[in-house]
DRENDO-1510 file (C-alpha; in Angstrom, 1 decimal, always signed):
<recs>
REC; n; res; u; v; w
REC; 1; MET; +149.2; +4.3; +95.3 .
REC; 2; HIS; +151.8; +5.8; +92.6 .
REC; 3; LYS; +148.5; +8.1; +91.3 .
REC; 4; ILE; +147.7; +9.2; +94.6 .
REC; 5; SER; +151.1; +9.8; +95.7 .
REC; 6; ARG; +151.6; +12.1; +92.4 .
REC; 7; SER; +148.4; +14.2; +93.4 .
REC; 8; LEU; +149.6; +15.1; +96.7 .
REC; 9; GLU; +152.6; +16.1; +95.3 .
REC; 10; LYS; +150.8; +18.3; +93.1 .
REC; 11; LEU; +148.9; +20.0; +95.2 .
REC; 12; LEU; +151.8; +20.2; +98.1 .
REC; 13; LEU; +153.8; +22.0; +95.1 .
REC; 14; GLN; +150.9; +23.9; +94.3 .
REC; 15; TYR; +150.3; +24.9; +98.2 .
REC; 16; SER; +154.0; +25.9; +98.1 .
REC; 17; GLN; +153.8; +28.4; +95.6 .
REC; 18; GLU; +150.9; +30.4; +96.9 .
REC; 19; THR; +152.2; +30.7; +100.8 .
REC; 20; ASP; +155.4; +31.7; +99.1 .
REC; 21; PHE; +153.3; +34.0; +97.1 .
REC; 22; LEU; +151.7; +35.8; +99.5 .
REC; 23; GLU; +154.5; +36.3; +101.8 .
REC; 24; ILE; +156.2; +38.1; +98.5 .
REC; 25; ILE; +152.8; +40.1; +98.8 .
REC; 26; VAL; +152.8; +41.0; +102.4 .
REC; 27; MET; +156.8; +41.6; +102.3 .
REC; 28; ASP; +156.0; +44.1; +99.9 .
REC; 29; ASP; +153.3; +45.7; +101.5 .
REC; 30; THR; +155.8; +46.1; +104.4 .
REC; 31; THR; +158.3; +47.3; +102.4 .
REC; 32; LYS; +156.6; +50.1; +100.7 .
REC; 33; SER; +154.9; +51.3; +104.0 .
REC; 34; ALA; +158.2; +51.7; +105.6 .
REC; 35; ALA; +159.3; +53.4; +102.5 .
REC; 36; SER; +156.8; +56.0; +102.1 .
REC; 37; ALA; +157.2; +56.3; +106.6 .
REC; 38; ALA; +160.3; +57.5; +105.6 .
REC; 39; ALA; +159.8; +59.7; +102.9 .
REC; 40; ARG; +157.7; +61.5; +104.8 .
REC; 41; ILE; +160.2; +62.0; +107.3 .
REC; 42; ASP; +163.3; +62.8; +104.8 .
REC; 43; GLN; +160.5; +65.4; +103.2 .
REC; 44; ASP; +159.9; +67.7; +106.4 .
REC; 45; PRO; +163.1; +67.2; +109.0 .
REC; 46; LYS; +162.8; +70.1; +110.3 .
REC; 47; SER; +159.6; +69.5; +111.8 .
REC; 48; GLY; +162.1; +66.9; +114.2 .
REC; 49; SER; +164.0; +69.2; +114.7 .
REC; 50; LYS; +162.2; +72.2; +116.1 .
REC; 51; GLU; +159.6; +69.7; +118.2 .
REC; 52; THR; +162.5; +68.5; +119.6 .
REC; 53; GLY; +165.1; +71.6; +120.0 .
REC; 54; ASP; +161.7; +73.2; +121.6 .
REC; 55; ALA; +161.3; +70.7; +124.5 .
REC; 56; PHE; +165.5; +70.6; +125.1 .
REC; 57; ILE; +164.7; +74.2; +125.5 .
REC; 58; ALA; +161.3; +73.4; +128.0 .
REC; 59; TYR; +163.4; +71.1; +129.8 .
REC; 60; MET; +166.0; +73.9; +130.6 .
REC; 61; ASN; +164.6; +76.8; +131.6 .
REC; 62; ASP; +162.2; +74.9; +133.3 .
REC; 63; SER; +159.3; +77.5; +132.5 .
REC; 64; ALA; +156.0; +77.1; +131.0 .
REC; 65; ASP; +155.7; +80.1; +130.4 .
REC; 66; ALA; +158.2; +80.2; +128.2 .
REC; 67; VAL; +157.4; +76.8; +126.4 .
REC; 68; GLU; +153.9; +79.5; +126.1 .
REC; 69; SER; +155.6; +82.2; +124.3 .
REC; 70; ARG; +157.7; +80.6; +122.0 .
REC; 71; ALA; +154.4; +78.9; +120.7 .
REC; 72; LYS; +153.1; +82.7; +120.0 .
REC; 73; GLY; +156.5; +83.7; +119.1 .
REC; 74; LYS; +159.7; +85.5; +119.2 .
REC; 75; SER; +158.0; +88.8; +119.8 .
REC; 76; ASP; +156.0; +87.8; +121.7 .
REC; 77; GLN; +158.7; +87.1; +124.3 .
REC; 78; SER; +158.7; +88.2; +127.6 .
REC; 79; THR; +162.7; +90.1; +128.7 .
REC; 80; THR; +163.0; +86.8; +131.5 .
REC; 81; ALA; +162.2; +84.5; +128.5 .
REC; 82; LYS; +164.8; +86.0; +126.3 .
REC; 83; ALA; +167.5; +86.0; +128.8 .
REC; 84; LEU; +167.0; +82.3; +129.6 .
REC; 85; ASP; +166.8; +81.3; +126.2 .
REC; 86; ARG; +169.9; +83.8; +125.0 .
REC; 87; TRP; +171.3; +82.2; +128.9 .
REC; 88; PHE; +171.4; +78.8; +127.7 .
REC; 89; THR; +172.1; +79.4; +123.6 .
REC; 90; GLU; +175.5; +81.3; +125.3 .
REC; 91; ARG; +176.0; +77.9; +127.9 .
REC; 92; GLN; +176.2; +75.2; +124.8 .
REC; 93; LYS; +178.7; +77.4; +123.0 .
REC; 94; ASN; +181.1; +78.1; +125.0 .
REC; 95; GLN; +180.1; +81.8; +125.5 .
REC; 96; GLY; +181.0; +83.1; +128.9 .
REC; 97; ALA; +177.8; +81.3; +130.8 .
REC; 98; PRO; +179.4; +80.5; +134.5 .
REC; 99; ARG; +178.8; +76.6; +135.7 .
REC; 100; LEU; +176.9; +75.1; +137.6 .
REC; 101; LEU; +178.1; +76.0; +141.4 .
REC; 102; GLU; +177.9; +73.7; +143.8 .
REC; 103; VAL; +176.1; +76.2; +146.6 .
REC; 104; PRO; +172.7; +76.6; +146.9 .
REC; 105; ASN; +170.7; +79.6; +146.5 .
REC; 106; GLU; +170.3; +81.8; +149.7 .
REC; 107; VAL; +169.8; +85.0; +150.4 .
REC; 108; LEU; +170.4; +86.5; +154.3 .
REC; 109; VAL; +168.6; +89.4; +155.2 .
REC; 110; THR; +170.5; +91.7; +157.0 .
REC; 111; ASN; +169.7; +93.8; +160.0 .
REC; 112; ALA; +168.8; +97.2; +158.9 .
REC; 113; GLY; +170.4; +96.2; +155.2 .
REC; 114; PRO; +170.7; +94.1; +151.9 .
REC; 115; LEU; +169.6; +91.3; +151.0 .
REC; 116; GLN; +172.7; +89.7; +149.7 .
REC; 117; LEU; +172.5; +86.6; +147.7 .
REC; 118; THR; +174.3; +84.1; +147.0 .
REC; 119; GLY; +173.8; +81.5; +144.3 .
REC; 120; ASN; +174.0; +81.0; +140.5 .
REC; 121; ILE; +172.8; +84.1; +139.5 .
REC; 122; THR; +171.4; +85.0; +136.2 .
REC; 123; LEU; +169.9; +88.1; +136.9 .
REC; 124; VAL; +168.1; +89.9; +134.6 .
REC; 125; HIS; +167.7; +94.0; +134.8 .
REC; 126; GLU; +164.8; +96.4; +133.4 .
REC; 127; ASP; +166.7; +97.2; +130.2 .
REC; 128; GLY; +167.0; +93.2; +129.2 .
REC; 129; THR; +170.5; +93.5; +130.1 .
REC; 130; VAL; +171.7; +90.1; +131.8 .
REC; 131; GLN; +173.9; +89.6; +134.6 .
REC; 132; TYR; +175.3; +86.1; +136.1 .
REC; 133; ALA; +176.9; +86.3; +139.4 .
REC; 134; ASN; +177.3; +84.1; +142.3 .
REC; 135; HIS; +176.6; +86.3; +144.6 .
REC; 136; VAL; +174.4; +90.5; +144.9 .
REC; 137; THR; +173.8; +92.6; +146.9 .
REC; 138; LEU; +170.3; +94.1; +146.4 .
REC; 139; CYS; +169.3; +96.9; +148.0 .
REC; 140; ARG; +165.7; +96.8; +149.7 .
REC; 141; CYS; +165.6; +100.4; +151.4 .
REC; 142; GLY; +164.9; +102.2; +147.7 .
REC; 143; ALA; +167.1; +104.9; +148.2 .
REC; 144; SER; +170.5; +103.0; +146.3 .
REC; 145; GLY; +171.6; +104.8; +143.1 .
REC; 146; SER; +172.6; +102.1; +141.6 .
REC; 147; LYS; +169.1; +100.2; +141.4 .
REC; 148; PRO; +169.5; +97.5; +142.1 .
REC; 149; THR; +172.5; +97.0; +144.2 .
REC; 150; CYS; +173.0; +98.5; +147.0 .
REC; 151; ASP; +175.4; +101.4; +147.5 .
REC; 152; GLY; +175.3; +102.1; +151.4 .
REC; 153; GLN; +172.4; +104.2; +151.0 .
REC; 154; HIS; +170.9; +102.3; +154.0 .
REC; 155; LEU; +173.1; +104.0; +156.3 .
REC; 156; GLU; +172.1; +107.5; +154.4 .
REC; 157; LYS; +168.2; +107.0; +155.0 .
REC; 158; GLU; +168.5; +105.3; +158.2 .
REC; 159; PHE; +166.6; +102.2; +156.9 .
REC; 160; LEU; +166.2; +100.7; +160.3 .
REC; 161; ASN; +164.4; +98.0; +159.4 .
REC; 162; PRO; +165.5; +94.3; +161.6 .
REC; 163; GLY; +165.0; +91.5; +158.7 .
REC; 164; LYS; +162.8; +89.9; +160.6 .
REC; 165; ILE; +160.2; +86.9; +158.1 .
REC; 166; SER; +156.8; +86.8; +158.9 .
REC; 167; GLU; +155.8; +84.2; +155.6 .
REC; 168; ALA; +155.9; +80.3; +156.1 .
REC; 169; SER; +158.0; +78.0; +153.8 .
REC; 170; GLU; +156.0; +76.7; +150.7 .
REC; 171; ILE; +158.4; +73.7; +150.0 .
REC; 172; ALA; +161.3; +72.5; +152.1 .
REC; 173; ALA; +165.6; +73.3; +152.2 .
REC; 174; SER; +167.8; +71.8; +149.5 .
REC; 175; GLN; +171.3; +72.2; +149.5 .
REC; 176; ARG; +171.4; +70.9; +146.5 .
REC; 177; PRO; +173.0; +73.1; +144.0 .
REC; 178; SER; +170.0; +74.9; +141.1 .
REC; 179; LYS; +169.8; +78.3; +139.3 .
REC; 180; ILE; +167.7; +81.1; +139.8 .
REC; 181; THR; +166.8; +83.9; +137.8 .
REC; 182; LEU; +165.9; +87.3; +139.5 .
REC; 183; SER; +163.9; +90.2; +136.7 .
REC; 184; CYS; +163.8; +93.6; +137.7 .
REC; 185; VAL; +160.3; +95.3; +137.4 .
REC; 186; LYS; +160.7; +98.6; +136.0 .
REC; 187; ASN; +159.3; +101.5; +139.0 .
REC; 188; GLY; +158.9; +98.3; +141.3 .
REC; 189; PRO; +160.2; +94.9; +142.5 .
REC; 190; ILE; +162.5; +91.7; +141.9 .
REC; 191; THR; +160.8; +88.9; +140.5 .
REC; 192; PHE; +162.6; +85.7; +141.3 .
REC; 193; ARG; +161.8; +81.3; +140.2 .
REC; 194; GLY; +164.3; +79.1; +141.4 .
REC; 195; ARG; +164.6; +77.6; +145.2 .
REC; 196; LEU; +165.1; +80.5; +147.1 .
REC; 197; ARG; +166.1; +80.3; +151.0 .
REC; 198; LEU; +165.5; +83.3; +152.5 .
REC; 199; HIS; +167.0; +83.8; +156.5 .
REC; 200; ASN; +168.1; +86.4; +158.8 .
REC; 201; GLN; +169.7; +86.7; +162.3 .
REC; 202; PHE; +166.9; +85.7; +164.1 .
REC; 203; ASN; +167.0; +81.7; +162.6 .
REC; 204; GLN; +163.6; +82.2; +161.3 .
REC; 205; GLU; +163.7; +81.0; +157.3 .
REC; 206; CYS; +161.4; +81.0; +154.2 .
REC; 207; VAL; +162.0; +78.3; +150.9 .
REC; 208; LYS; +159.9; +79.4; +147.8 .
REC; 209; MET; +160.1; +78.7; +144.1 .
REC; 210; ARG; +158.7; +81.8; +143.0 .
REC; 211; GLY; +158.0; +85.2; +144.7 .
REC; 212; SER; +158.5; +89.2; +144.3 .
REC; 213; LEU; +161.0; +91.4; +147.0 .
REC; 214; CYS; +160.2; +94.6; +148.2 .
REC; 215; ARG; +163.1; +97.0; +146.5 .
REC; 216; CYS; +161.0; +100.4; +147.3 .
REC; 217; GLY; +161.3; +100.3; +151.2 .
REC; 218; GLN; +157.9; +100.7; +152.1 .
REC; 219; SER; +156.2; +97.1; +152.4 .
REC; 220; ALA; +154.6; +95.9; +155.6 .
REC; 221; ASN; +155.7; +92.1; +154.4 .
REC; 222; LYS; +159.7; +93.1; +154.0 .
REC; 223; PRO; +161.3; +91.6; +152.4 .
REC; 224; PHE; +158.7; +90.7; +150.2 .
REC; 225; CYS; +156.9; +92.6; +148.3 .
REC; 226; ASP; +153.4; +94.3; +149.2 .
REC; 227; GLY; +152.4; +96.6; +146.1 .
REC; 228; SER; +153.8; +99.5; +148.3 .
REC; 229; HIS; +155.6; +100.1; +145.1 .
REC; 230; SER; +152.6; +101.6; +143.5 .
REC; 231; ARG; +151.0; +103.9; +146.6 .
REC; 232; THR; +154.1; +105.3; +147.4 .
REC; 233; GLY; +154.9; +106.3; +144.0 .
REC; 234; PHE; +158.3; +104.9; +143.8 .
REC; 235; LYS; +160.7; +104.9; +140.6 .
REC; 236; THR; +163.5; +103.1; +139.8 .
REC; 237; GLY; +165.5; +105.4; +137.6 .
</recs>
């Protein structure tokens, strides 16, 4: 009986030692794997930060075009994409970019007059300079000497368009504040990206996320561009 007990004790001791040994091997392998993964991260910290930065900028820009441009290289970015990057860089550094006001982006298409735009506006000029504003009065007769803004020349030109809107809304109107970017196309329209509600004195309205606004005064689809600037030889400067 004593011999059987001793044999069992030996077997249990041997089993316990072998189990401890296996656990050590497993733990060592796990530790090595973790150490290896940590080393890979430490060896390439730039790639991780770059991906995080791009994802953040893409989210803030809300621009697929800008993301594609960054993938091709900074030199291939559009003027608008560069301006948006600069906008957010300045905002992060507190160097003058405006805070988001609690106002929606809206355009009043005035009777025989300009476009009166209010909201959180980033206006990109033809030369790439950027203007931030909460109110801009944009010429739509084509005769202003201070394009893209109005200088009253619609009165001299006798621009008589009443400002009716024929296009239907693409999205629902919203009172939530948001940003809108307008880009001046040389010898062409003003393109916009961001929620914009256009309305007039006839209680007509149209809400879009992007589009092109006529500034040559010749479009048959005012206030939107229909390409007439090319046919009429419109010049912006």
